[in-house]
N, C-alpha and C positions, 0 to 999 in steps of 0.2 A: 503495499500499500504506499504510496505517495506523503510524504510527513507534510503536515499542515503547515510548512517555512520554507522561506526559499533556502536551494544548497548550502550546506553550509554549517546550517544551526547544529545538526545531529551530527557531536564530535566525541563525545564520551563514551569512553568503552564499558561495558559492564564488569562491577567488582569480579576478582576471580577467586575462583575458592582456594583455602591455603595451599601453602607453598609442599607442606607436608603430605598432601593429598593427591597433587599433581605432579605426574612425569612429563618434563619437557623435554622434547628429544631434536638431536639436531640430524638434520638429514643428509647435510655435505657429505660427500662418499668418492672417494679414488677408485680405480681400479685395484684389487690386489687380492692374488691367490696363494693359499695356503691350505695345511692341513689343521684338525683340531688341536691339535700339539700347540702350533703355532698360535693359535686365535687362543687359547689359554694364556700365554705367553704375553700377547697384545692387549689381552681381557676383553677383548670387543667379539662379540657374532653381531653378524648381520643380517636380519632377515626380513626377505623381501615378502611384502602380503598383499593383497587386493584389498582396495579402500572400500570395504562391503560392510553394509550394516547385519548381515550373519556373522561374516568372519571377523572383519576388523574396523572400528570406528573410531575417533576420537573426540569424545564429548566435552568441552570446556577443562581440556586436559587430561579427564579422565578417559584408558583406553575402556573399550567395549569391544565384544566379541568372542566368538568360540576359537578362533585362532590366535588373538591378544591373551586370553585365556589359559589357551596351553603352551605359548609363548613363555609367559609371565612362571610357570609352572616348571618349565624347562631352565628357565635362568635361575630361579631357587634351588631346584635340585642340583646343576652343576656347583652351585655355591657352596654348598653341602656340601658335596661330594668331595669337589675339590677344594676346602677351605685350607685345611695344611699346606698347599702348595701356593694357592693364592694368595695368602697371609692377609695384611689390613689393605689389600688393592683388589676388589671382589671384580667379577667377572661381570660386562655389562651386555645384556642383549639389545642391541637397537634395529627397533620395529621400522621399516622403510616402505610406506605404502607405493605403490605403483599401479597400473595397470595390466590386465593380465597378459597380455600380448608380448609384454616386456619381462615378466617372470622368470623364464627359463633363460632369455639371450642374456638377459642381466646376469642371471647367475654363473651361466659361463664365461660371460667377459670380467668375470671378478669384481663385479659391483654389489655385489650379497652374496653370503656363505650359505644359506637356504633359503628355499624358497617355499612358503607354508601357504600354500592355496587352496586346500582341499582339491590337489591334483591327482588324476586318476595317471598310473602309471599305463602307460603305451608304447608301442613299439616303436612308433614315431618320434615319442620323446625322449626315449633312452637314447637314440642314437646323440642325443646333446646334452643329457645330464642323466645321474644315477638317481635311485628313489630307495627310501627306506619306509616300502610301504608293506608292513608284517601281514603275513599270508595267512597267519591265525586268528585273525581279523573276521569278521562277516564280509563276505565282498557285496562292493556296493553294486546296485544295479541301478542302470540309468532306465529311466521309468518315461513314459510320454505324458504329458499332463495336459487335460482338455480343460475349456471355459467353456461359460454362456454361448459361446458363439462360435464351437468347434461341432463340425457336421459328424455323423454317426460314423464311429469306429469301433468294428468288430474283431477287429486283427490287424498286425501289422500291414498287410497288404493294403489295407483299406487307407491307408496312408498315399498311396500312388494318385499323382495328380493333383496333392493337397499342398497347403504352403506351410511349410514349417519353419520358423525362426530363429535364428541360432548363431551364437560368435563364432568367426571364422578361427579365435585360438583356443576352441573348448575342444576337449577330446568328443562331446557330443555331436560336431559335425565329423569327426572321423566316422562317428558310428551310423550318422546319418547316411553319409558318403557312401561306406560298405553295405548298408540297406537300398541305396538306389540303384548301385550294382547287381544286384542279387535282383529286385523289381525287374529293369532291362533284361537280365539274363531270363527272364521268365516271360517276357512280353509284354510287361506292363509299364503304365507310363511312369516317370520317375517323379517325384516330389519336387517341388520347388522352393529350396531353399534361400529363404531370405536374409542377408546377413544384419544383424542386429551392431550399432555401435559397441566396440571394446569399454567407453565408459558407462555401458548398462552391466550391470552384474546381472546373476540368476535369479534374484528376489526383484529385481525391478522387471526382468519378464514376467515374472507372476505376478505381481501387483497389475501389469498390462493386460496380461491373459483374464485376470482376475474380474477386469474393468471392461473386459471384451473389445480390448485392443487389436489385441493378437488372436489366433485360432488353437495353434498347437506349438507350444513348447517340448521340449525335452530337458530335466534336471536329473540330478542323483535320489535316490529315494529316500534318503533320511532327509534330504532339504524339502523335496514335494510334502514329509509327512507334516516337518514344521510347519511350513508354512501354511498348508492346507486348515491346520489348526486356526489359524489368522486370517485366511483367505477365504472366505465360505463359497465362492463361487468356481473354485478351482477341483478337481479331483487328479490325484495321482492315481494311473492306470497302469497298476500292479500286473494285468494282463498283457501289457504292450511293453515289452521288456525288449528294449536296443542291445544292452551289454550287460550280460549276466555276471562272468566274472572280473568286476572292475578292481582292482586293490588301489587304495588312497592312502596317501602319504605325504610327507617331506622331501623335497626333491634336494640334491645337494652335486655340488661339481665331482666331476669324475677323476676317479684316481686319488679317494682322498679314502684311503681305509678306516682310518682313524676316526674321521666324523661319522662312519658308517659304525662305528663300534660305539660312541656315543650315543647316536640315536637309537641303536637297538636296547643298549642298554636303558635309556629312558623309556621306551617304549615298554619294556619286558617289567623292570622295576618300580614304573613310575603310573605310568599310565594305564595298563589294565585294572590299576588297585583305586586311581580316581576316579575315571569316569567324568563324563561331561552333562549334566541335567539339560533336558529340552525346557525346563522352567526360565533358565536364563534367559535362553531367546525369547519367550514371550515379553519378559520383561523390557526386553532392549527392543520388542516391535511395537509396546506399547505406546513408545516416543513418537514412532511413525506414522504422519499424517496419510490414508490409507490414498492414493489417487483415485479419481471419478474417470468415469467413461465419458472422452469429448467425443466418441463418433459414433451414441447410439443418433438415432433419426433428428429428435427434437434438437438437440445440441448439434450435432452436424448441420441443422439448417440454419441455426444461428453464426455458426462460423462459415458458412459459406454468403450468407446475409453481410457480416460485416467483412468478408475478405479483401473486396474492393478497397476498403477504407486503410485496412491494414497495408496491403500492397502500397497504394497512393502515399502513405506517411510513412513506410518502410523505403521509400524511395527516397524521399525527400530526406528522411535523416539517417539513412545506411543501416538500415537493420533490415535485417530477411522479415520477409511477411508475416510468413509461418512462426517465427520465433514471438514476433510479439503479438501472435492469435494466441499462443500457447500461454504469453504472459495474461493475457485477456483473460484466458481459460482459466487458469490458477485464482487470478485476483476475485473473479466474479461470475464463473460459469459463461463469460460473455452478454450477462445479461444486465441493459443498462438501468435497467430497475434496481439494481440492486443495491442497496445501502449498507453501511458499517455501523457497529453500534458507537464510533465515534466520530462519524457524520462523511467518511470518505462516500462517493457517488460513483457510479456506473460503471462502465465496463472495465475502466482502468483504473475504477478506485483512487479519484482524485478527490483529494479534500479541496474544498471549496474556495478558502485563501492561496492555493498553489495555484488552481485553476486561475483565479483573478490574475496572479501576477506572471502568470504564463500567457494573457492574453490572447486566447484561441478561440473567444466565443464563450457560449452559455453550454458549459461542461455537462448539465441536465440532460443534453442532446448527444446522440451517438457519435456523429463524427467529430466533434469538438472534444469531446471526452478521450477519444483514440488518439488526437491529433497532440493533445496537452500532454498523454502518457508518454506518447513518442520523442515530442521535443524537451521532457523533461529530463529522459534518459539519456539525448543526445547532450543538453546543458550539463548532465554531472560529466561525462564521461570528458567533454571539452574543457571543463574547470579543474576536476579534478587529477586528471591523466593525460594532460596534455603531451608528454614525452613518453609515453607509452608504445609499443610495439604490438598490439593486437593483431590479431587475424580476425576476418569477419567474424566469426565465431564467437570467438573470445569477448571481442568488444561487446556482444550481447550478452552473454554469462557473465561481465562484470555490472553491467549497466543492472544486470537484474539484480544481483547481489548489493550495491548500492542502492539500490532502489528499496530493496528491504530493510539494508543495515545501517545507511548511512555513508555518503562517497568518502567522508573523511577515515571511517571506520576501516574500507576495504583499502582506502591509500596505504594508510597504516600496516595494512597485514603484507600488502604489495612487499612492502621494507622488509619487513621482518620474513617474509618467504626468500625474498634473496639472501636475507643474512644467512638462512638457514640450507642454502644451496640448490634452493628451489627455484622456477622459472616465473619471474613473477608477471609475465604477460600469459600466462598457462593457470586457467583456472581448475579443472578437474586434474586431483591428483597433485597440485601443486597450492597455490594460494586457497584452495577450499580445504584444504587439511591445516593450514595455520587458525582458517577464520573458525573452521570448527573446533579446534584447540580453543581460540583467545573469546569468542563469540557465542558459540555455541552451535547446537544443529539446528536450530530454526531455518538460519538463511540458507547452508548448505541442502538441506532437505528442498527449501523455496525453491533453489535453483535446480536442481535435480529433476524437483516435479513438470519444471516448466521445461526442460529437456525430453522427459519422456514425453509431454503432451508434443512437442514438435515432433519427435520420431514417430509420434502417433499420425498428426496430421501430414508430415511426409510421407509416410505409407500409404496414406487412405488416396492421398493425390497421385502417389505412382502406380496404385489398384485402380484406379478412376482412367489414368490415363492409359493405362494396361489395357482395359476395357473398351474404350473407344478405338486403339488402335485394332482390337480383334475385331471390332464390329464392322469397321472400315475394311481392312482386309476380309471379313466374311463378305462384305456386300461386293466389293472387288472381284472376288473368285467364281460369285455366283451370276456376274454381268454375260 
């Protein structure tokens, strides 16, 4: 929601929790390769993780998520076991969030020592790294997960000709590609595999599936079961299994026998005895606002009605129209009659004083309201980020963050990100991490939700365009 002030008035940061309970981490890292004994000598192990609300996220400096819990157990275990060797200089395990497509390449390149991303061991991945994936644990199965827009599926063969959304970097993609080969060999139509951005995690895809934005996805069985308790419209299809014998573990660099021994010791002597309860995940998820379906009939009609305005002012102020539309949906579900409890008005939830200051006309009408939102974000970017080198996408993401948390706050977070060795011109997995730690998850969730809506709109447009092309081709062939 745009504040009821001119840009620059919202500068105060929220107070932090006490230093005793907040873990601050430096993400600056140089390429280094060595085995476990050398890491003990340096007192540092670097663990690469995906920034994910299931596995790892930071909320005002507190690490949350299943991977975060297990990594900290690993740190405590090693410090206890090697206390006499470490003396007064304990071992620190640094968690480095990154996107999934960088986990294994960065590990192999020496930018991390372990990759802990709920990774399934596959033949393709074993060409690059090794895995500590215990064979005495229950194998993980990759399941088809369905939602309210999924067609009837009675078996894997029914996937033929259907659209499945998947990240290219996932093991699910390998499994789906293998199934496509099988379908084609049996004379059936292959699935259409539509790639999701690597910035979206499995839980993002499941939220979109629950909202009817996607039709079919594939995830690991335990994750599907956990999220099915939170997302009422998805169903983990235990009858539709793509990979039955998947073994999940932490990846480490090849030719590292000491690391393998350390990870095996941790798994055998601690992980089995400790266990991880799904209860904790429920607690994490209660903090997250569930996305809604911005593609159902009534809402999509509102989108179509306002799209020309988003296109007009997106062009004027150099924002992707679909990004602006996604923000409008996040703010008001694209409803011009929306009013907030503090008096914000319309599609873009503009405060009356801000609308008057922007001088775009009556913000109680749709066009001036959308004009005000786009103009306000452009002013934020011009005033607070004149020297930034944003890509078009990142310019929009930083504008959304500034719209939500105040531009002075986000400018300060960019400076802190640069000091930590992060890219101050990139939002996802860079400035986003510092904002989550210093300001909290409201802003990062706000931006991620907009990005999800943007992805849905883009996919919808592509679907509509493909349909129009198909109709045109059919008409041409029938002449």
